[in-house]
Structures are given as C-alpha cells and as structure tokens.
N, C-alpha and C positions, 0 to 999 in steps of 0.2 A: 529742567532747563531752564538759562536766567533769561532775561530778559535783555541784560547786553548779547548776551549769544545771539536770541533769535533776531533781533532786528539788524544784525549784519548777515546773518542764515539770508534774510528775506531781502536786505540789499545784494548781495552776493546774486542771487540766485535771479532777480529783478535784470541785473546788471548783465547776465546771459543774454536774458531776452531781447534785451537794447543792442548786446552790442553783434549778436545777431540778425537781427532784423535790420540793421545800419548798414551791417558788414553786408549783407546779402544784397542792398541797394545798392553798393558801390562797386562789388565784385565782377559782378557783369559785364559790366561796364568795357575791362579788359576784354573780356572775351569776345566781344560780339564780333568782331574781325574773324575770327576760326568758327565759331558757330554760325556764320555765316557761310563760312566755305564748307562745311561740313556737311551741312542742310538744302545746301544746291540754296541760298534763298538769297535776300536782297536788302538791301537799304530798309529799304520803305515795310520790309516784313517783319528785316529782325529788329525794326526799333520798337515795335509791341512789345519784345522779349523785356523792353524796359518799362515801356509807357502802362501798359496793363498791369506790374507789380503797384507800379505805382498811382497809375491812378485805382485801384481795386481800395488801397490800403489810404488812402482820401476820402472815398466815398463814403468808408465804414468804421472811420475814426471814432466821428459823433455819435454812431448809432453802439456800438461795442461799449465806449465810454459810459452812456445812459445804463447799457444793460449790466455790466459789471457793479452799479449801484442797484439796481435791480436784480437779479442772479447771485451777487457776488463775487469777488472778485477772483478768489481762488479757483472755482468752477469757468470765469472766462480764461484764466489765464491758464489754465491745464490744458483748457480744450482746444486753447489758441496754438502753444505749442505741438499739442499730437496735429492738427491742422498743419499746421508750417512743415513739420518733419514729415507728412506723408507727402505736402506739395514737394517736398524738395525730392525724395525717392522718383515721382514720377518724372519730374524736370530732370533730375539722370537717366530716366530711360527715353525720354524721349526721340523718337526719329524721324520726328518731321518737324519743323516750324510750327505750325498749326499746332501741333500736340505739347510743344514746348510752351507757347503763349497759353493754353490751355490751365498748361499745370501752373504754370506762375499766376492764373488768379487764385488756384488753388491756396499755393504760397503767401501769397497778398492776403488773403481772407485768413490766415492764420496772423501773420506780421501786421494786421489791424487791431487784430485782440489784443497780443502784446503788448504794442504801444500804447493803446487804451486804456491800459490798465495797469501800466507798470507804475506812475508817475505816482496815484493812489496808495496803489501798496507798499510804496516807501510811504509816502504821510501816515498812512495806517501803524504802520510798523512803527516810526522813529516819536520819540516828542517832540512836542512843538518846538523846544529852543536848539531842538537839532536837526530840525527838518531842512532850512535852510542849506547846511553842510551838506548833506543827504544828495541832497536834488544838484547841488553845484555839482558835484563827483560822478552826480549822472551826467549831465552835460560834457565831461572828462569822458566818460565811458562810450556817446555819441560819438565823440571825436576820433576816438580810439578805432571805432566799428568801421569810421567813413577813413583812416587814413590808412588801416591794415588793410581793407581789400582792396587795392589796388594791387597792394605790391603781393601778397599775398594771391592774388590771381593771375600777377607776372610769372610767379616762382611757381605755382600747378601748372601753368599753360608750357612752361619752360621744360618739363618733367612727364606729363601727366596729360589728360584727355581735359577740355574743356568740362565733362562731365564730374569728374571727382568734387568741383568749384560747389555741387551742389549735394554730393553724394557725405561729402566733411559734414552737412547738419546733422544728420541722420545718428550717431550716436550721442552727440550732444542734445540733443532734443529726444532722444529717448531717456537717458540720464535727468534730465530737466522738468519733463513730466512726473517723474516717479519723486524728484526732490519738489517738486512743486505742489504734489498729495501729501505729502508728509509735513514741511515744514509749513505750506499757508492756511494749515487748519485752524487753527486757534485765533487768526487775525481778527480788528474790530472791524471791519468792512467784510468778511467772506459772508456773510446772512444774507445780504441783503435786502431790501424792502417791498411792500406789497404795490407799490407806485406801476402806476401803467409803461410801458414803452412808446413813444411817438411813432407807430407803425406807417402812418401814412407822411408824415416827416421825412424817414429813415429812409422811402419808398422814391420820395419825390426828391430828394439829397442826391443819392446815386443814380436818375433817371437826368435830372438837370448837369452833373460832372459828364455822367458818361455819352450824351447827345453832343455835349457843347465838343469836348476832346475827341472821341471819332471826327464830328466834321473837321475840325480844325486839321487832323491827323491824313485824312480821307481825300482835303481839299486840291491838292494837286491830281487827283485821279479823276474827283465831279468835274472839278472848275468851279469859281465863284461864282455865277452867274448859272445853274443849272437846279432843279427837282429836286432832287439829295440833297445839296449844301442848303439849300431854304428851306425845306423839313425839320435837317437838324438844328438848324440855327430858330427857329419856330419852337421845336420840341422843348431846347434848352430855355427860353425866353417865358415861355408859358410856363414848363417843369419850375423853375427861378421864381417865376412871381407866385403862383401859385403853395410855393413852400414859404418864400414871405409870409403870405394869408394865413399861411395852418400854423405857422410859428406865433403867429402872433395873436390869436383865440383859441390856440389849446393850453389846457392848465399843467401839462408838462412837456414842453418843446423843449426839442432837442439843442437850442439854441434860442440865449433871449434877445429877441430882437434890440431891445433898451438898450444894450451895451455900442449898438454900432453909433448911437448917437454922445460914443465919448469921443474924445478927435484922439485922445494920447490911447485908445482902444483902436479904432477901425483905420486911422492911415499907419499907425507902425503893423498891423495886420496885414494892410495891401504890400508895405513895403516888406513885410518880410516872402508873400510870394513874388514880388519882382526882384528881390537877388538870390532867390533860391531859382528863381528860374533862369535867372542871368548864368550864376553857378553851372546847372546843369545843361545849359547850352552847349557851356566848353566844356565838361567833361562827358557829356556826349559825345561829341565830335572829338575829340583832342586823341582815342584810343584809332581811332580813323587814318588821321593823319600820322599819328608816330608811326604805327605799323607798315601804311603802303606809301606815301612820298617821300617819308622820313627815313622808313627801313630799318627802322629797330625793331631790336628782338623782341618777344613775349615778357622778356623776365627785368628789361632794361624800362619797357613803356610800363608796367606794374613798378619801378621806384618812380621816375616820371611822372609818374600817376597822382602819389603822395604827398606831390609838394604844396598843393593847396592847403589838403585836409590837415598835416602836417604843424601849417602854422596857422590853425584853427584849434589845434591842440597846443599848443604853446601859449596864442596871444590872449583866447578865450578869457582866463582868470584876469588875467591879467585890464583887458577890456572892465572886465565885467569891477572892480574896484576901482575905475576911474569911473564910472558911468555911479557909483554912490556920489563923487563929489562934480563932476562935470555933468551930470545929466544925460539923458540920449541924443536929444539935439544934433550937436557939436560932432560926436563921438559916428553917432549913423549916417551921418555925412557923409563924413570923411570915408567911412567905410563904404557905401555906393561911390562914393569919385573913385574910389579905388578898385572899385569891380568894374567899374566904367573905363578906364583907362587899360586895366589889362584886356580886355576884350576888343577896344582901342588897337593897342600898339599887334594883337594877334591877327589883326588885318592884313599886318605888314609882313607877315614872318614868310619866308620861304626854307625850302629843304633844305638850300645850302647855308645858310649861317650856321647849323651848329646847334649842339644840346644847352649852351649857356643862353641862347636867346629864347628857347624853348623855357627855360627852368624860371630867367626870372619874368617874365609874361604871368607865366602859370603864380607865381609866388604872388603877385599885384594881388590876382583875384585871393590870395587864400589870403591875406593879410587885410582885405576888404571886410572879408566875412567874417574874420575874427574879430575885426574891430566893430563891427557889426551886431552881432548877434547877440551877445549877452546883455548890452545896455537896452538893447530893443526889444527883449524877451523881460526885460527888470522893466520895462514903462509899459507894456501889455499889463502882467500881472499885477503893476503895482497901482494902475488906472484904473480897476473892479474893485468894488467891493469886497471881503473879506470871502463872503459865501455864497460865491459868482466866480471865485480861481479857479474850480475844477472845469467849468466851460471856457473860461478863457484858454485854460492848458489846453485843453481841444480843441479850439479854435484857433491857437497858434499852430500845434501840431498839425492841421486839416491844409492847412495855409502854406508850412513850409513844404507838406508832402506835394499840396496841389502846383507851388512852383515848383516843383521839380520837376511833374509830369507834363507842363505848360513847357518845360525849358525842351525837354527832350520831344518835342510835339514839333515846337518849333522848328528846332534844329533839325530833324529828317524831312522835314516838309519844304523848309526852304532851302536843303540841299538835296532832295531829289529832283525835286523841279527843275533847280536849274539843270542839273546834270542831262535829264529826261532832254529839257529846252536845247543842249548842245547835242544832242543823239550821243550821249552816255551811258553809260549804267556800271553800277560796279556790282555788279555778278561775279566777274572775271577778269579783276584788275590788273593792269599792264605797265610800265613806265610811262609809254607814252599817253596813258589818261590824265597824267602829273597836272597837266598844263589845269583842263578842266575841274579837274579835284579843287586843284585849289583857284578856282574860278568860284565857286561853288561853298568853298572854306569859308573864303573872304564875304562872300554876303550872308551868309549867318554870324560870323562876330561883328559886321556892319547892322546886322540886324539887333543883335543882342548890346552893342554900343549904343544904341536909339531907345531900346527898353531901360537899361541901367540909366541912361541920363533923367530919362522920364521919373526912374524910381530915386532920382539923386530929390529932386522938383518935391514928390509926394513925402520924401521922408523930412526933406527941412520946412515941409509946410504945419507938421506936427505941434510947431510951438514946444515951449519949453515943458519943464514938471511942474513947475512952480504958478502955470494958469490951474493947476488943480485944485490949488490951495485956496484960489481966488476966484472958483467957482464958471472961468470961464473955459473949461471943457463941455 
C-alpha cells in the first residue's frame, strides 16, 4: 500500500468519526419535541439529552487526547467508535428519558475519544507540507456534519421514529471499527509512550465541569439561595482551584497553564466558548419554536435549522483566507457582532411573520459563526509554540464544546423558569400557551444578546497578531 493511499485512507476514516460525532450533536436538537412527547417528558428533563452529551465530551476531551499520546491513537480511536456505536444502540432502545440520558453519557464517552485523537491522526498520516490543507478539509467535514444534522433529522422524523436517528450510527460504527483496526496499525502515533496520565487532573476537571453545569441547569428547581446551589458552586470553585494547582505542580499536566499568560491564546479561547454558547442557545430553542407556535412540520423544521450551518460550510474557507491578510481581531469582532444582532432580532420574532423572518435572522447567526471560527482558531494555534499545538487544539475543542453545553443549559434554565413562573409547562403544549411560550423565548434571546455583547468586548480586547512579534502578549 502506497504512502499516498495510506494518508487518504486515514483521512477518510477520521472524516467519518468527526462527521458522525458532530452530526450527533446537531441532529438530536430537531427531535427534542418528539422525544419529549413520546417519552412523556418536559423541557427541563429533555434538555439533558443534549446537555449530558456535550458535558461528557467537554469533560473528557483533554483526558482522552493525552491518553492517545500514552496508549496509542489507534487503540483510543477503535475503542471510541465501539463505545459510540454501543451507546447509539442503547439510545435507540431507551423507553424512558432517564435511560436515554444515561445512554447519551455512554455515547458522549465514545465521541470524546474520537474527537480527541482525530486531529492527531491526521497529523500523523500527512507530511508537514500537507497538514494545513488536511486540517482545513477537516474543518469542512465538521461544518458538513453540523449542516446535515438538522436536515437528516427532519427527514427521518417525517417518515420514521426518532429512534432511527440513533440506529443509523450502528452499521457505520461497525464498519469504522473494522477499518480502524486495519488502516491505523502502522501509523507513527500508534505505539504511544510511557508517560503517566494525570489522573488527578482528569478527575478534578470532570468534577469542576459537572458541578458547574449541573448547578446551572438545576438552578430553577433549587433556587438561587439554597443549600444545593451553594454546595454546587463551592464544589466547582474548589475543584477548579485544585485543578489549577495540580496542573502547575505536576510533571505531565493535562493543560499547560503557562499558555494562559498569552493574550492571543486565552482571550480567543474565552471568545470561542461565548460564541458557541450563543449559537447553541439559539440552536436549542428554535426547534421548539418552529414545532409549537410556528406550526412547522418536522421536515421543514430540519431544513430551516440547517441555515446557520450552511453559511459555516460556505463562508469559513473565505474567512480563513482573509485572516491571513487582516488578522483575527477585526474578523472575529465582526463575526461576534453578527451573532449578537441575530439574537437581538430574534427577540422581536413572532409566529405571524412567516418563514423569511426566521431565515434571515438565523442566517445572521450562521454568517457570524463562519466569519469568526477560522480566524479565531488560526489566532489560537499561531500564538503557542509548535510543541504545544496539541494542547492548544484540545483546549480549543474543550472551549467549543463547553460553550455548547453552557448555551443549552442557559436556554433551558431561563425558558423553564419563566414558564413555571407563568404557571405553564411544556408537558402538553396547546395553542393557548403561545403567548407564554413567546415570552419565555424572548427572555432566552435577550440573555443570548447580552452574552454575545460581552463576547464582542472580549473578542476586541485580544489585540492584533502583530503584538506577538513585539513581545506584548
């Protein structure tokens, strides 16, 4: 087998894993109203179907990325796809919302293993002169997964049960496991190293993220001033501080905290979390809006939901090329501004306005994301030494996924809290509930607008790339 054929076989294999893991993070959103009805659940419970998957992925990305260096990427990839496939089967079999949420944890563990080692597999397979092109093509695969997810979900829901959304992963997963065993056996990164895994850091990171997100999601039930809320926040603060101390003192840290001193690393990283929190706040709420007060069918909902991700697929390569000439500060600030405007205009959306009013508002979010992502990633990767780009890549993926889960948690918390305040609930929606629904929807979009406005300030504060050359970072 030639080297040229080998690298593209690896690319195709990695592309399948990235496509499936990103597809699964977007396809489920369209199905949430149907899952809620079929399993006799409510918004506050069904949001965990999305939250727990993203939380699991974000908590374990750095751990499995490090583990792929130690144990070998082939082993992590194959086991990851196997776990993802088994998790998909259990999701399809779920007969209660609790079982579905538990199965999504299993699926998220597999997805985190795939996402953690996939970029490194590409770097292992391609020569240095072709890595930029290969990683750029991987970005297109991510966009394709996010774009096709809502469309595929809408089409499946129009003809079949929501369970098929999970079952379609099974044959693909089985073939990918077999292909991974054969294709990845001779890669340079397949043997691993003898360096130890920072188990304490891994545990503390999981504890920090889980305590923080669970507290935010359960805030409406527990109350702002309550023993449970206080314990959750104290746990998050202590575990976060302990994680920072551990990473400073251990010889083989999950995350080199020295990178946090680099302005063009830390501020773009924070901006990443804010942008994706804003985007997924919108992505979580829109299927409920389109299905209930909007009255759209599942297939139309799926088509409308691809609008933001379609712009990500088309514009991202262009914004990446512009970043080479203009830098990231202007483009990323512009992208965050578009996101802020999208959420602001969604505050004034009403079911009587029709499909065009929805599409152009969502298009603004897609344009903003597309203009932001490539320049921002370029700034992050370009701000760190070459030998730390793997850590930077893992940190970026963690910030992105953490932003997604924070957005979903924030949207579900505000929306559920407002409907409860109004004496309403989403267990059995009827048209008479539309005014209360829209008030909750507008409060969520207003919160997103404020969040994105903060993101504009953070993004602009990064300074220009030329600062790195003058030592002012």
